[in-house]
C-alpha positions as a Python dict, from the first residue, in 0.01 Angstrom:
ca = {
    (1, 'M'): (0, 0, 0),
    (2, 'T'): (-276, -214, 153),
    (3, 'D'): (-219, -325, 505),
    (4, 'V'): (-216, -730, 499),
    (5, 'R'): (-410, -734, 823),
    (6, 'R'): (-730, -616, 626),
    (7, 'A'): (-688, -970, 442),
    (8, 'V'): (-725, -1144, 736),
    (9, 'P'): (-1034, -1348, 729),
    (10, 'R'): (-1302, -1303, 977),
    (11, 'T'): (-1366, -1532, 1283),
    (12, 'D'): (-1698, -1611, 1172),
    (13, 'A'): (-1614, -1694, 822),
    (14, 'V'): (-1314, -1918, 935),
    (15, 'L'): (-1518, -2102, 1221),
    (16, 'A'): (-1761, -2202, 891),
    (17, 'D'): (-1467, -2400, 762),
    (18, 'P'): (-1612, -2791, 764),
    (19, 'R'): (-1312, -2888, 958),
    (20, 'L'): (-1361, -2626, 1232),
    (21, 'A'): (-1739, -2668, 1243),
    (22, 'A'): (-1690, -3055, 1289),
    (23, 'A'): (-1421, -2959, 1557),
    (24, 'V'): (-1687, -2736, 1757),
    (25, 'I'): (-1897, -3049, 1802),
    (26, 'R'): (-1552, -3251, 1946),
    (27, 'L'): (-1405, -2982, 2143),
    (28, 'G'): (-1628, -2710, 2176),
    (29, 'R'): (-1681, -2370, 2067),
    (30, 'A'): (-1436, -2190, 2314),
    (31, 'T'): (-1143, -2448, 2259),
    (32, 'V'): (-1168, -2405, 1857),
    (33, 'K'): (-1228, -2037, 1885),
    (34, 'A'): (-931, -1977, 2088),
    (35, 'A'): (-732, -2169, 1810),
    (36, 'V'): (-878, -1948, 1525),
    (37, 'T'): (-780, -1659, 1741),
    (38, 'E'): (-421, -1745, 1765),
    (39, 'A'): (-405, -1830, 1393),
    (40, 'Q'): (-544, -1472, 1291),
    (41, 'E'): (-292, -1303, 1553),
    (42, 'R'): (-5, -1505, 1373),
    (43, 'A'): (-123, -1374, 1032),
    (44, 'R'): (-169, -1005, 1152),
    (45, 'L'): (206, -1009, 1241),
    (46, 'G'): (314, -1159, 912),
    (47, 'A'): (401, -1505, 1059),
    (48, 'V'): (165, -1704, 785),
    (49, 'P'): (-24, -1536, 485),
    (50, 'P'): (-410, -1440, 555),
    (51, 'E'): (-512, -1739, 324),
    (52, 'A'): (-345, -1986, 564),
    (53, 'V'): (-539, -1900, 884),
    (54, 'P'): (-822, -2198, 867),
    (55, 'D'): (-541, -2453, 795),
    (56, 'L'): (-318, -2311, 1064),
    (57, 'A'): (-632, -2276, 1303),
    (58, 'V'): (-680, -2649, 1228),
    (59, 'A'): (-311, -2745, 1317),
    (60, 'L'): (-344, -2556, 1656),
    (61, 'L'): (-629, -2779, 1781),
    (62, 'P'): (-574, -2991, 2066),
    (63, 'A'): (-609, -3355, 1990),
    (64, 'A'): (-867, -3400, 2280),
    (65, 'S'): (-1079, -3182, 2547),
    (66, 'T'): (-844, -3340, 2832),
    (67, 'T'): (-481, -3225, 2848),
    (68, 'L'): (-392, -3587, 3003),
    (69, 'R'): (-144, -3738, 2744),
    (70, 'P'): (-124, -4134, 2682),
    (71, 'V'): (220, -4257, 2698),
    (72, 'L'): (409, -4558, 2637),
    (73, 'N'): (540, -4683, 2944),
    (74, 'C'): (885, -4833, 2899),
    (75, 'T'): (1017, -4814, 3294),
    (76, 'G'): (959, -5174, 3339),
    (77, 'V'): (717, -5065, 3650),
    (78, 'V'): (402, -5213, 3593),
    (79, 'L'): (184, -4993, 3867),
    (80, 'H'): (368, -4675, 3801),
    (81, 'T'): (185, -4424, 4016),
    (82, 'N'): (287, -4105, 3823),
    (83, 'L'): (148, -4269, 3489),
    (84, 'G'): (-174, -4334, 3647),
    (85, 'R'): (-98, -4704, 3807),
    (86, 'A'): (-310, -4994, 3644),
    (87, 'P'): (-388, -4967, 3286),
    (88, 'L'): (-756, -5062, 3234),
    (89, 'S'): (-883, -5369, 3017),
    (90, 'P'): (-1081, -5316, 2718),
    (91, 'A'): (-1349, -5464, 2893),
    (92, 'A'): (-1348, -5194, 3175),
    (93, 'V'): (-1291, -4898, 2924),
    (94, 'D'): (-1615, -5031, 2752),
    (95, 'A'): (-1822, -5021, 3064),
    (96, 'M'): (-1716, -4673, 3131),
    (97, 'A'): (-1815, -4566, 2776),
    (98, 'R'): (-2159, -4781, 2856),
    (99, 'A'): (-2198, -4603, 3193),
    (100, 'S'): (-2119, -4278, 3061),
    (101, 'G'): (-2502, -4161, 2998),
    (102, 'Y'): (-2814, -4222, 3212),
    (103, 'V'): (-2774, -4578, 3366),
    (104, 'D'): (-2958, -4772, 3644),
    (105, 'V'): (-2680, -4701, 3868),
    (106, 'E'): (-2908, -4653, 4185),
    (107, 'Y'): (-3255, -4746, 4006),
    (108, 'D'): (-3454, -5050, 3956),
    (109, 'V'): (-3575, -5086, 3631),
    (110, 'T'): (-3816, -5340, 3689),
    (111, 'T'): (-4014, -5198, 3968),
    (112, 'G'): (-3917, -4839, 3886),
    (113, 'A'): (-3797, -4800, 4250),
    (114, 'R'): (-3480, -4667, 4393),
    (115, 'A'): (-3226, -4955, 4429),
    (116, 'G'): (-2860, -5035, 4588),
    (117, 'R'): (-2589, -4823, 4433),
    (118, 'G'): (-2344, -5003, 4242),
    (119, 'R'): (-2516, -5363, 4310),
    (120, 'G'): (-2314, -5488, 4031),
    (121, 'A'): (-1990, -5412, 4121),
    (122, 'L'): (-2074, -5514, 4465),
    (123, 'D'): (-2201, -5829, 4370),
    (124, 'A'): (-1883, -5901, 4148),
    (125, 'L'): (-1662, -5818, 4447),
    (126, 'A'): (-1855, -6042, 4670),
    (127, 'A'): (-1801, -6354, 4421),
    (128, 'A'): (-1439, -6240, 4411),
    (129, 'V'): (-1381, -6257, 4753),
    (130, 'P'): (-1603, -6568, 4867),
    (131, 'D'): (-1477, -6540, 5235),
    (132, 'A'): (-1578, -6210, 5279),
    (133, 'E'): (-1961, -6159, 5472),
    (134, 'Q'): (-2009, -5806, 5333),
    (135, 'V'): (-1842, -5578, 5111),
    (136, 'L'): (-1828, -5202, 5035),
    (137, 'V'): (-1666, -5006, 4778),
    (138, 'V'): (-1528, -4641, 4808),
    (139, 'N'): (-1319, -4407, 4593),
    (140, 'N'): (-985, -4472, 4706),
    (141, 'G'): (-785, -4697, 4926),
    (142, 'A'): (-668, -4408, 5153),
    (143, 'A'): (-1072, -4363, 5205),
    (144, 'A'): (-1133, -4725, 5288),
    (145, 'L'): (-871, -4690, 5564),
    (146, 'V'): (-1003, -4364, 5707),
    (147, 'L'): (-1378, -4507, 5700),
    (148, 'A'): (-1281, -4796, 5855),
    (149, 'T'): (-1092, -4634, 6119),
    (150, 'T'): (-1326, -4337, 6176),
    (151, 'A'): (-1613, -4586, 6207),
    (152, 'L'): (-1469, -4806, 6451),
    (153, 'A'): (-1286, -4591, 6667),
    (154, 'A'): (-1344, -4230, 6630),
    (155, 'G'): (-1296, -4072, 6998),
    (156, 'R'): (-1096, -4373, 7082),
    (157, 'E'): (-759, -4541, 7056),
    (158, 'V'): (-638, -4719, 6726),
    (159, 'L'): (-310, -4950, 6829),
    (160, 'V'): (-35, -4973, 6546),
    (161, 'S'): (313, -5087, 6562),
    (162, 'R'): (584, -4836, 6527),
    (163, 'G'): (704, -5031, 6243),
    (164, 'E'): (388, -4970, 6023),
    (165, 'M'): (390, -4606, 6063),
    (166, 'V'): (432, -4538, 5707),
    (167, 'E'): (435, -4265, 5478),
    (168, 'I'): (295, -4299, 5128),
    (169, 'G'): (315, -4079, 4819),
    (170, 'D'): (322, -3722, 4813),
    (171, 'G'): (392, -3677, 5173),
    (172, 'F'): (83, -3830, 5330),
    (173, 'R'): (181, -3992, 5656),
    (174, 'L'): (-24, -4280, 5836),
    (175, 'P'): (-23, -4064, 6174),
    (176, 'D'): (-176, -3772, 6016),
    (177, 'L'): (-474, -3975, 5801),
    (178, 'I'): (-546, -4148, 6137),
    (179, 'A'): (-556, -3842, 6340),
    (180, 'S'): (-766, -3677, 6110),
    (181, 'T'): (-1017, -3938, 6182),
    (182, 'G'): (-1074, -3820, 6534),
    (183, 'A'): (-907, -4131, 6654),
    (184, 'R'): (-617, -4101, 6880),
    (185, 'L'): (-322, -4348, 6749),
    (186, 'R'): (-140, -4534, 6994),
    (187, 'E'): (179, -4678, 6909),
    (188, 'V'): (327, -5019, 7025),
    (189, 'G'): (655, -5170, 6969),
    (190, 'T'): (944, -5073, 6825),
    (191, 'T'): (1050, -4989, 6463),
    (192, 'N'): (1196, -5330, 6415),
    (193, 'R'): (1041, -5551, 6668),
    (194, 'T'): (665, -5576, 6775),
    (195, 'R'): (526, -5851, 6973),
    (196, 'L'): (183, -5980, 7050),
    (197, 'Q'): (227, -5860, 7426),
    (198, 'D'): (294, -5506, 7312),
    (199, 'Y'): (-72, -5507, 7142),
    (200, 'A'): (-199, -5679, 7469),
    (201, 'D'): (-36, -5451, 7694),
    (202, 'A'): (-161, -5161, 7533),
    (203, 'A'): (-551, -5287, 7468),
    (204, 'G'): (-845, -5179, 7676),
    (205, 'P'): (-1162, -5064, 7714),
    (206, 'D'): (-1091, -4752, 7501),
    (207, 'T'): (-956, -4953, 7185),
    (208, 'G'): (-1130, -4914, 6892),
    (209, 'C'): (-940, -5125, 6678),
    (210, 'V'): (-618, -5274, 6585),
    (211, 'L'): (-455, -5155, 6284),
    (212, 'K'): (-216, -5391, 6071),
    (213, 'V'): (-73, -5163, 5771),
    (214, 'H'): (142, -5375, 5527),
    (215, 'P'): (466, -5144, 5494),
    (216, 'S'): (410, -5181, 5108),
    (217, 'N'): (679, -4936, 4987),
    (218, 'F'): (996, -5030, 5186),
    (219, 'R'): (1117, -5329, 5358),
    (220, 'V'): (1279, -5399, 5705),
    (221, 'E'): (1528, -5656, 5706),
    (222, 'G'): (1772, -5789, 6015),
    (223, 'F'): (1703, -5824, 6350),
    (224, 'T'): (1304, -5802, 6324),
    (225, 'A'): (961, -5907, 6450),
    (226, 'A'): (597, -5849, 6348),
    (227, 'V'): (270, -6002, 6468),
    (228, 'G'): (49, -6109, 6205),
    (229, 'V'): (-342, -6088, 6158),
    (230, 'D'): (-382, -6446, 6302),
    (231, 'E'): (-225, -6351, 6623),
    (232, 'L'): (-374, -5992, 6637),
    (233, 'A'): (-737, -6169, 6610),
    (234, 'T'): (-691, -6347, 6952),
    (235, 'L'): (-687, -6010, 7146),
    (236, 'G'): (-1079, -5963, 7121),
    (237, 'V'): (-1049, -5624, 6936),
    (238, 'P'): (-1147, -5568, 6583),
    (239, 'V'): (-857, -5599, 6351),
    (240, 'V'): (-829, -5370, 6072),
    (241, 'A'): (-595, -5511, 5803),
    (242, 'D'): (-466, -5245, 5529),
    (243, 'V'): (-315, -5511, 5278),
    (244, 'G'): (-274, -5212, 5009),
    (245, 'S'): (-181, -5361, 4672),
    (246, 'G'): (-524, -5547, 4590),
    (247, 'L'): (-385, -5883, 4542),
    (248, 'L'): (-752, -6102, 4643),
    (249, 'A'): (-566, -6433, 4671),
    (250, 'P'): (-211, -6587, 4705),
    (251, 'D'): (-18, -6592, 4404),
    (252, 'P'): (286, -6790, 4347),
    (253, 'L'): (452, -6480, 4154),
    (254, 'L'): (456, -6278, 4453),
    (255, 'P'): (485, -6495, 4732),
    (256, 'D'): (565, -6233, 5026),
    (257, 'E'): (270, -5997, 4910),
    (258, 'P'): (-5, -5994, 5166),
    (259, 'D'): (-352, -6062, 5018),
    (260, 'V'): (-731, -6023, 5097),
    (261, 'R'): (-828, -6379, 5134),
    (262, 'T'): (-544, -6495, 5388),
    (263, 'A'): (-610, -6168, 5597),
    (264, 'L'): (-1000, -6247, 5620),
    (265, 'R'): (-911, -6647, 5695),
    (266, 'D'): (-677, -6522, 5983),
    (267, 'G'): (-950, -6333, 6148),
    (268, 'A'): (-947, -5969, 6032),
    (269, 'A'): (-1273, -5782, 6113),
    (270, 'V'): (-1214, -5527, 5777),
    (271, 'V'): (-985, -5572, 5509),
    (272, 'T'): (-897, -5274, 5286),
    (273, 'C'): (-698, -5197, 4973),
    (274, 'S'): (-675, -5027, 4655),
    (275, 'G'): (-863, -5147, 4325),
    (276, 'D'): (-597, -4941, 4089),
    (277, 'K'): (-305, -5157, 4170),
    (278, 'L'): (-287, -5534, 4168),
    (279, 'L'): (-655, -5576, 4076),
    (280, 'G'): (-580, -5403, 3783),
    (281, 'G'): (-902, -5176, 3772),
    (282, 'P'): (-975, -4826, 3827),
    (283, 'Q'): (-917, -4618, 4130),
    (284, 'A'): (-1113, -4753, 4413),
    (285, 'G'): (-1101, -4848, 4798),
    (286, 'L'): (-1207, -5198, 4874),
    (287, 'V'): (-1363, -5281, 5196),
    (288, 'V'): (-1463, -5615, 5296),
    (289, 'G'): (-1493, -5826, 5621),
    (290, 'R'): (-1747, -5918, 5874),
    (291, 'A'): (-2110, -5831, 5854),
    (292, 'D'): (-2135, -5651, 6175),
    (293, 'A'): (-1819, -5466, 6134),
    (294, 'L'): (-1925, -5334, 5781),
    (295, 'A'): (-2268, -5241, 5882),
    (296, 'V'): (-2114, -5006, 6129),
    (297, 'L'): (-1912, -4861, 5826),
    (298, 'R'): (-2205, -4855, 5582),
    (299, 'R'): (-2393, -4649, 5834),
    (300, 'H'): (-2126, -4376, 5894),
    (301, 'P'): (-2174, -4048, 5714),
    (302, 'L'): (-1820, -4072, 5547),
    (303, 'Y'): (-1921, -4356, 5344),
    (304, 'R'): (-2151, -4116, 5150),
    (305, 'A'): (-1892, -3869, 5090),
    (306, 'F'): (-1666, -4135, 4992),
    (307, 'R'): (-1900, -4306, 4747),
    (308, 'C'): (-1790, -4415, 4383),
    (309, 'D'): (-1914, -4254, 4050),
    (310, 'K'): (-2133, -4446, 3792),
    (311, 'T'): (-1817, -4506, 3577),
    (312, 'T'): (-1589, -4639, 3838),
    (313, 'L'): (-1825, -4894, 3926),
    (314, 'A'): (-1872, -5004, 3583),
    (315, 'A'): (-1495, -5040, 3527),
    (316, 'L'): (-1466, -5201, 3882),
    (317, 'E'): (-1750, -5469, 3777),
    (318, 'A'): (-1584, -5535, 3424),
    (319, 'T'): (-1243, -5578, 3582),
    (320, 'L'): (-1365, -5786, 3835),
    (321, 'R'): (-1600, -6027, 3603),
    (322, 'G'): (-1374, -5962, 3270),
    (323, 'P'): (-1047, -6093, 3110),
    (324, 'E'): (-730, -6077, 3291),
    (325, 'P'): (-624, -5703, 3315),
    (326, 'P'): (-306, -5541, 3169),
    (327, 'V'): (-148, -5561, 3472),
    (328, 'W'): (-104, -5906, 3525),
    (329, 'Q'): (-47, -5961, 3143),
    (330, 'A'): (259, -5731, 3209),
    (331, 'I'): (351, -5944, 3518),
    (332, 'R'): (319, -6256, 3364),
    (333, 'A'): (474, -6126, 3007),
    (334, 'T'): (690, -6384, 2808),
    (335, 'G'): (867, -6342, 2478),
    (336, 'L'): (1014, -6003, 2618),
    (337, 'R'): (1403, -6095, 2475),
    (338, 'E'): (1274, -6166, 2146),
    (339, 'R'): (1045, -5835, 2132),
    (340, 'A'): (1409, -5667, 2227),
    (341, 'V'): (1611, -5812, 2007),
    (342, 'A'): (1403, -5726, 1715),
    (343, 'L'): (1372, -5352, 1850),
    (344, 'A'): (1721, -5303, 1899),
    (345, 'D'): (1791, -5457, 1529),
    (346, 'A'): (1547, -5189, 1414),
    (347, 'V'): (1699, -4889, 1584),
    (348, 'G'): (2055, -4990, 1673),
    (349, 'G'): (2058, -5051, 2044),
    (350, 'K'): (2179, -5301, 2279),
    (351, 'V'): (1985, -5557, 2437),
    (352, 'V'): (2034, -5601, 2829),
    (353, 'A'): (1907, -5713, 3107),
    (354, 'S'): (1639, -5555, 3297),
    (355, 'A'): (1494, -5593, 3667),
    (356, 'G'): (1118, -5428, 3647),
    (357, 'A'): (924, -5368, 3923),
    (358, 'V'): (544, -5421, 4027),
    (359, 'G'): (560, -5070, 4171),
    (360, 'G'): (263, -4896, 4365),
    (361, 'G'): (360, -5031, 4661),
    (362, 'G'): (294, -5366, 4576),
    (363, 'A'): (560, -5659, 4638),
    (364, 'P'): (860, -5416, 4743),
    (365, 'G'): (1214, -5559, 4634),
    (366, 'H'): (1064, -5829, 4418),
    (367, 'A'): (1234, -5806, 4083),
    (368, 'L'): (1038, -5908, 3766),
    (369, 'D'): (1333, -6000, 3558),
    (370, 'G'): (1296, -5886, 3183),
    (371, 'W'): (1511, -5742, 2913),
    (372, 'A'): (1541, -5373, 2784),
    (373, 'V'): (1685, -5155, 2453),
    (374, 'A'): (1964, -4944, 2561),
    (375, 'L'): (2019, -4615, 2408),
    (376, 'P'): (2233, -4319, 2479),
    (377, 'A'): (2081, -4134, 2752),
    (378, 'S'): (2007, -3825, 2545),
    (379, 'F'): (1713, -4025, 2391),
    (380, 'A'): (1492, -4013, 2708),
    (381, 'E'): (1413, -3631, 2686),
    (382, 'V'): (1348, -3644, 2305),
    (383, 'L'): (1115, -3955, 2355),
    (384, 'R'): (936, -3815, 2642),
    (385, 'H'): (840, -3496, 2373),
    (386, 'G'): (772, -3702, 2078),
    (387, 'D'): (457, -3834, 1973),
    (388, 'P'): (376, -4096, 2096),
    (389, 'C'): (528, -3987, 2429),
    (390, 'V'): (769, -4256, 2555),
    (391, 'V'): (847, -4261, 2913),
    (392, 'A'): (1170, -4484, 2956),
    (393, 'R'): (1421, -4534, 3275),
    (394, 'V'): (1727, -4371, 3281),
    (395, 'A'): (2004, -4575, 3458),
    (396, 'D'): (2367, -4597, 3436),
    (397, 'G'): (2398, -4315, 3176),
    (398, 'L'): (2180, -4524, 2958),
    (399, 'C'): (1783, -4471, 2805),
    (400, 'L'): (1618, -4807, 2862),
    (401, 'L'): (1372, -4900, 2703),
    (402, 'D'): (1195, -5211, 2907),
    (403, 'L'): (873, -5366, 2746),
    (404, 'R'): (717, -5536, 3008),
    (405, 'C'): (479, -5293, 3012),
    (406, 'V'): (421, -5208, 2643),
    (407, 'P'): (150, -5402, 2439),
    (408, 'P'): (335, -5615, 2180),
    (409, 'A'): (48, -5434, 1950),
    (410, 'Q'): (266, -5103, 2035),
    (411, 'D'): (576, -5221, 1930),
    (412, 'V'): (592, -5083, 1566),
    (413, 'R'): (480, -4718, 1729),
    (414, 'L'): (763, -4757, 1963),
    (415, 'R'): (1016, -4837, 1681),
    (416, 'N'): (862, -4563, 1486),
    (417, 'A'): (900, -4289, 1777),
    (418, 'V'): (1257, -4414, 1824),
    (419, 'L'): (1377, -4383, 1452),
    (420, 'A'): (1219, -4023, 1477),
    (421, 'C'): (1480, -3933, 1746),
    (422, 'T'): (1738, -4012, 1497),
    (423, 'S'): (1609, -3867, 1157),
}
């Protein structure tokens, strides 16, 4: 009796299949060969017939070379940190693709000489924040803050209110971040009340800067007092204002959210924020402010260590110059109830009011009123494992599909994903 394992096709024969040969170009030989090896092993174990090896190898191929998986965000949280915060605009995606090869990121094609790195993105940021005398871009918001405090206060004191000693995501704490710069953190005031005199009493020849941090992921209410940038600027010490969420100018939809323009006009020497939050761009740290202060930051060695890559610079420029990004389309979304009704009618769910959120540390406590489709809680896990992957919000024993962050063009895919759960 012939051993079935002898009939399993050789690796080179399977790799010659046109479908797998094309996949080698797209995914790489090692990835395709691993799929072929797995298919051959299953055939040797008798799980599939030998002639099915090529088809099985094709089926085992990953969709892409990255393990990152696109999801439909039905949580109602616009800047969901675990889901990558701001989704990029088509203009930003196109810009990243254009920057993926050789580009003039640090080269002047006219003269053939070296040029300023990312000058297009810097020009776009300067145009978007005309109150700034100078601008810089680094690779994330935390880097922007570290660069500012290191350059201005390494070996000296940084004054900060006890009410602003925040912890950001994944257990990172402001005191630890500042301590890593070589500066000495000096706390003033109390958790709930800090006055200008507290800063004035602490300020002296050894003060490098005053740090004003927006407590972006919590809110203190009741018997409270805080000091604004405009008052801090009277102390004669550089003020570094971390506004966090990247709102460049006041917006009536988020009346309590601090913004870059106001902080500059109030007298901050340096203002830092993130690029992948309310700006709606890629992960980046924006640093804007007075020319003298930013000149110190620009010359510091950490600026080189924190610099952005070419694709980030391209996406940032496209976000600043291009159309309204998806973040603001979601925040300003209309027609949510009509879309929810259509989805509920198609899948048998119930339309309920839903309070969305900005997320990402932006506008804490500010609800984005909207609508969701309520389904049994068991749907949440099934939808996460489906294709497309749908991430819902589970509350009060229900699976809630909030459409705020789902582009209308994806409504049919979402409907089909829900219907697949019942088939």
